[in-house]
N, C-alpha and C positions, 0 to 999 in steps of 0.2 A: 250730146249735142254741145256744137260752138257754143261761145257765150255771146257771138254778134247773133247767130243764126237763132239762138235765144228769144235775144232783146228785137229782133227782126220780128218775130211770131208773138211775143208780148207786146208789141207796137201796132202791130196790125190786128191782133185782139180788140188792142183796148178800143182804137177806134172803130171797130164794127160794131162794138158793142156801145159806145156812143150815138153811134149814127140811128142803130136799134132804139134806144131811149128816146130818140129826139121824134123817129118816127113813130114810136108806137104813142105818144104825148101827141103829137099832133094827130093821128088817129081817133082817139077815144077824147080830146078834148082837156085832157088831162096839163095840169101848169107843170111846165118843164124844168122849171125855178136854174138851180146851177147842176143840178143832175148830169147832165151832158157833160159839162166842165172835168165834175169830180170824179164823173167815168173814165175820162181819159188819163188822169193819173191815179188811180184807184183802182180800174179795172168792175171784176165783178161784185167785188163788198161795195161801192157805188150801186152798182144797179139792183140788189140787192136793198138799198137804201131808198132807193125812188120805187119800189114795189110796197117796202112797208111801211115808211116815215108816213106818218100822221098828224098833220101840224094840228096847233090845237087851236080853238076858235076863238078861247078868250084870251092869249097870250101868256098864257105860262109853262 
C-alpha cells in the first residue's frame, strides 16, 4: 500500500470512528466530552477510552 493511500484510509477511519462516538453519545445520553476530538487524533485508542473511562465522582 502506498503511503498516500494509507494516510487517506486512516483519515477516513478516524473520521468514521469520531462520528460513531458522537452518535453513540447522543443516542445513549452519555457525556461525550472531548472523546470525538481525541478519536480524530488517536483513533481506536480513543474509542476504547470513551467506552472504558469512568470518571471519579470525588475528583480523585
